[in-house]
N, C-alpha and C positions, 0 to 999 in steps of 0.2 A: 503493500500499499504505499503510495508516494505521500511526501509531506503535505502536498496540496489538498490530496483526498483525506487525508487524516484532519486537517483543519476544517475542511468541510464539514465532516462527521462531529468533531468537538464543538464547532460553532452552533450546529443543529442542536447539540445537547445544551449547551449553555443558553439558548434560547427558549428552552421548555419551561423555565422558571427563574425568577430573579435571584434566587439564592442556591447553591449548592452546599448541602450538609457535609462538613469535613467531619468525618467520624474515626474515633478512637474506641475500638471495642476490645475490652479486656475480658468479657465472658461470652462466649460462642452462644450461651442460651439467649442473650439480648439480641442476636443479629435479626432474626426474622420478626419479632415483635416490633424492634425498632425500625425495621424497613417498612413495615405496614403502617405503623404510626406517622412517618414521614410522608408516605405516600398518600396516605388517607388526608393529610393536611395540605396537600398541593404540592410537594417537593418529591418529584420522581427521581431526579439525578442524584445518585448518592456516591460520595467519594470514601472508600474505607481505607484509611491510611495503613501502610505495611510497618505500623511501629509496635505492634504486639504480636504474639506467637499464634494467636488464633485469628490474625487478620485474612489470611489466605482461605482458612475454612469458613469464615464470615461472609467472604465475597460469594464463595461458593453456595452458601445457604440462601443468602439474600436474593440471589439470581432467580430463586423460585416464587418470590412473591409478585404477585400480578401487578403490572404498571412500573415496577422498580426498573431502573437503568443504572447498574451497578458497575463503578470503576474503581480502580485502585489508585491510591495517593501515596506520596512519599516512596515513588519508585526511582530507583537510584542507579540500577544497573541492568544489563542484560538478562541476568538470571531473575531479577525481580519482574520484569516485563514478561518473560516466559512463564513464569509460576503465575501471574495475574491472569494472563491469557488462558492458561490451562484450567484456571478456577472458573473461568466464565467471564471475567470482567471485559466490559464492553469498552472501556477507555482507560488510559494511564494519566496521571498527574505527576509531574515532577518539579521540584523547586529550582531546578536549573536545566542544562541541556548537555549533557555529555555525549561525545560522539559514539561511543558503543552502545549507550541507550538508545540514542536515535537509530541506529543501524539495526538494532533488535527489534524496534518498534516496527519498522519497515518489513523486515523479515516475517515477524509474526502477525502482521495485518492488524496492528493493535493501535488505534487512534491515540496519539500523545498530545497532551497539553503542556508543552515545555515552559519553563520559567525563564523570565527576563526582567531585568530592572533597568539596565542602563541602554543608551540609544545604540551603542556599539552591540549589545547582546540581542536586541530587536533587529536591527539591520542583518546581523549573521543569520539568524533564524528566518527572516524574510528572503533573504539570499537562497536559502535551502528550500523555501517554499511553504514555511510555516507562516500562516496569518493569524491564527487563534493562539493566544499565549496566556500564560499565567504571570500575573504580577506579584511577585513575592520576595521580600515580606512586605505588604502594601504599607502598613503604618510606618515603620522604621525607616522604609525607602523614600517616604515622603508624601505618600497618600495620594488624595485628588489632585493637588496642584502639579504633581509630577506628571501623572497621567494626562492631565490637560496639556501640558507643555509638550509631551511626546506626541500627541495629537497633531499638533501643526507640522512638523516634518515628516511624520510618519502615520498619515492617516489611513493607510492600507492595514495597520495592525489593530485587532480587536483584543481586550484583555478580560481576564476573569482574576480580579485583584483578591488576594487571600492574606490574611494575617493582621490582626489588630482590627478586625471589621466585627461589628456588632449591630444590633437593631438601631443604636443611637445615631450612628455614621454611615448605615449602608446607603442611605438615600444620596449622600454626597457622591459616592462613587457611581450609583446607578443612573444618576443624571448626566454623566458624562457620555459623549457621542461614541467613544471609542470602549465602553464597558459594556459587555453583553450580559454579564452577572456578576455575583460576588460569591466567594467561598467563605463559610463560616461555621464554627463549632458551636455558637451559643443555642441552636435550635436543638442540640441533643446533649444537654449536660450530663456529666458522669453521675451526678448525685440522682436525677431522675431516672437514668438507667437502672443504677442499682436498686432504687426503690421500685421499679416496675411501673412506674407511673407513665404510662404510654399516652393516656389521654392529654396529660399535660405537654407531653412532646408534640402530639398532634395539634394543640392549641398554638405551641410556638412555631410550628411549621406553618400553619394557616396564616399567622401573623406576618411570618416571612414572605409567604407567597404572595401576600397583598400588596406588597411594597411597590412603589411606583418606579418607572425606569423609562429611559429615553426612546 
């Protein structure tokens, strides 16, 4: 799968809802009810970060939930990409863009949302055919003002900013013309998952799904 086709696929996913939940799943038993709760709240695209031992199994389990579009986050290597694809991940998200990872995603036919912050990083990915990018870490990197500045010389790049984004500032990002959606963990707090309060997570998801965007 070429980078251009990958970006076409990731952009389509980004446009399904204003927020992509960034999920850290520590207990495999939480995977399916969490996916159901988020989809019920209007957030179908789910990023399961590969930061826990059960993450790959969680991806496999969540793909069985009707309406869920499940991907892998914190994908750092060719091995991560291969394991995610085998588990049924529909896309991969990375904080950066290592050559080996890019090659593996091409080989495995796994749409990649690669990370970029600087103009040079964005230009490098555009040159390779990637037009839909992750802006990470969004808050520490300068937030909406930086994205707004990048849009002037690089209008062909579209971003999913992640990192330091919550309900209070998501709209600042979503109002920008080069932002398709944002990624955030606030819709699935660890304490609510541990408590099994799936209705509360559905409520948070509904609130996020209703956020306006340009």
